[in-house]
C-alpha positions, 0 to 999 in steps of 0.5 A: 405207684408205690407210696414211697415214690409218691412221698418223694414227689409230694409238695407243700401244695399237695400237703395243704390240698390233702389237709383241706380236702379232709379237714372235716375228717381231721376235725372229727378224729381230733375231737374224738381222740381228744374227748376220749383222752379227756374222758379217760383222764377225768374218769381215771382213779386218782393216785396219791404218792407218798415219798420218803428218803433214807440215808445209808451212812457208815455204821457198825455194819461197815466196821466189824464182822460178825462175832461168830466169825473167828478173827479180828475186827476188820473193814471189808472196804466194800463199795458204797454203791454195792452197799446201797444196792443191797439195801435197795434189794431188801426194800424191794424183796418179796419177803418185806412186801409179804410182811407188809401185807400180813401186817396191814391186811389184804383189803387195806392194800387192795383198797377194799373196805379200807378203814381210816380213823373211825369211819368206813370209807369205800374204795374210790375204785368204783367209777366207769374206768374201774368197771371197764378195768374189772370187766377186762381183767375178768375176761383176761382171767377167764381166757387164762391170759392173766392168772387168777391170783388169790387176794393175798398174792394180789396184795403182794403184787400190788405192793411191789408194783406201786413201790418205787426205789431209786438212788439219788444221784451222787449220794447215798440217799435212797428215794422211796415212793408208793402210789395208792388211791388215798393219801392216808393209805399211801402214807400208812403203807410207806410208814409201815414199809419203812418200819418193817425195813428197819427191823429187817435190816437189823435182822439181816445184819444181826450176829449169827451166834447169840451171846449165850453161845459165846458165854458157854464157850468162854466158860469152857475155854476158861476152865481149860486155861485154868487147868493148863495154868495149874499144870504149868505152875506145878511143873515149875514148883516141882523142878524149882523153876522161877525164871528159865532164862535167869536160871540158865544165865546164873548156871552159865555164869557159875560154870564160867567161873568154875572153868576159870577157877579150874584153869587157875587151879591147873596153873597153880598145880603146875607151878607148885609141882615145878617148885617142889621139884626144884626144892627137892633137887636143891636139897638132894646134895645138902645135909642138915649138919654142916661145919661151922669152923675148923682149927688146926695145930692144936695139942692132942692131949689124948696122944700125950696121955697115951704116950705117958701111959705107954711110958708108964706101962713100959717101965712096969714091963721092964720091972716085971721082966726083970723080976718074973719070967715071961709067962707071968700073967701080970707081965703078959697083961702089961704087954697086952696093954702096951700093944693096945696103947700103941695101937691107939697112939698110932691112930692119933694125930700128933696135933688136933684139928678142931671142927665146929658143926651145927644145923644148916639154916639155909637147909632148914629154910629150903626144907620148910619151903619144900614142905609148904609147897608140898602142902600147897600143892596138895591143897591145889590138887584137892581144890582142883578135884573139888572144882571138877566135881562142882563143874560137873554138877553144874553142867548136869544141872544145866543139861537137866534145865535144858531138858526141862526147857522143852517141856516148859515151853510146851506147857507154856505154849499150851497155856498161851494158846488157851489164853489166846482162845479165851481172849478171843471168846471174851472179845467175841462175847463183848461184841455179841453183847454190844451187837445184841444191845444195838439190835434191841435199840435198833441202832443201824447205819440207816437214817430216815432223812425224810419220813413218809409224807402225806400227799395233798395232790394226786400224781395221777392223772396228770391232767395238763399233760394228758390234755396236751397228749390228747390234743397231740394224739388227736391232731396226729391221728387226724392228719394220719387218717387224712393222708391214709385216705388220700393214699387209698384214693385212686382218683385224679384230684389235681393237674399234677396227678394227671401229668404224673400218672397219665404222663400227658399235659393238662390244657385246661381245668373244668370244675365239677360245678362248671361241668354240670352247668354245661349239661 
């Protein structure tokens, strides 16, 4: 019958029967296993554990980037968990373990003739358990199951296997423990490991570029900046530029004033031209001399004189004609004079009209106004031409200033870029100097909450726990052996076995003792 089927039909009575049937076997197995565990517990090498705690707080590693990286100081906002995990990776790195082994020596780590104070102390790893362990290791090494490592490699492996690093829950504190056969060794290894870790932490977060690099670059950029500043200053001096915006504003204001003055000049020329034309039209039909007064019916004394003279001449003619012939020259001359006087008398009016004339004052005033207007018109035209020339000059100056503005902006931009680059290098230089000073003083975001402790009691072996486990293992082994033997035994032991296996009822039971008594 299968064992599983047998277990399904087993009862408490069967269990008690099996335990009582194999009680001595259970006892001997219990004693053997308990004794073996007890012996192993007391023969095992004592292990002492040194503990330490590190706090990973916010520091310069979180607030700034490497000075060699271009750009402003930034906060990477990485999670605190990843930061703590990074520190744990450094603590458990092979590099740190190798540095520890190099510093303390292979023998100290492996416990071979370790030096403590001024006396030599032999490793406690010389008991029977150590010998058994050594023999087993030698066998495994000979069989090439376990590689045969050099002492240096074994020491590194020993450090990594005995070091435990974990994060305390809900905190940024890292708990470190190190197990060693001696308390002083455990504390010394833990202390040296923490010192090496702090140095390694500084090295990992140290700036990639040294302050000397930034110093040389700063000097080069400063020289470039000075050259560009000199070029810009020379350009300003050469073209008389003080303030481009202010000069453009002044030129625009001057141009606006000139345009306003030109408009006024054009208006003045137009007005002056109209006034001159009006005055010329007014003076066109007028004379400078005009009649001041007129008197008519006055005696014409000239006519009266001519009449008297004519009468006198006629008397002379009559006298001469009476005495001389007609061809007489004096008579002819008198007759010619008579004709002349008669002609002049015919031209004279019987009466005279006296007319008084003089200069026209209105004409003079209009003429004076005309000359004044003409002079003003010429002045306005001259002023207009002068304003036009001045406006053209200012516009040319504005165009030249606008053309120079492009070059000025380019030179200014080059200088600003050099100034910005110089400022960045100066800032990086300061940050590099600060970072180097902090590295020298080993300032970091790692704080030692608890230094390496000196263990007073061994953590291994845990005697109460091992003894309890030995008792449990002995009982469990004994019971297991009992049930295993019972399962392997095919004989019929109880009435239930007979009924279950043979399928026939049991009428009576005769013990072995009763059976032998009947024989």
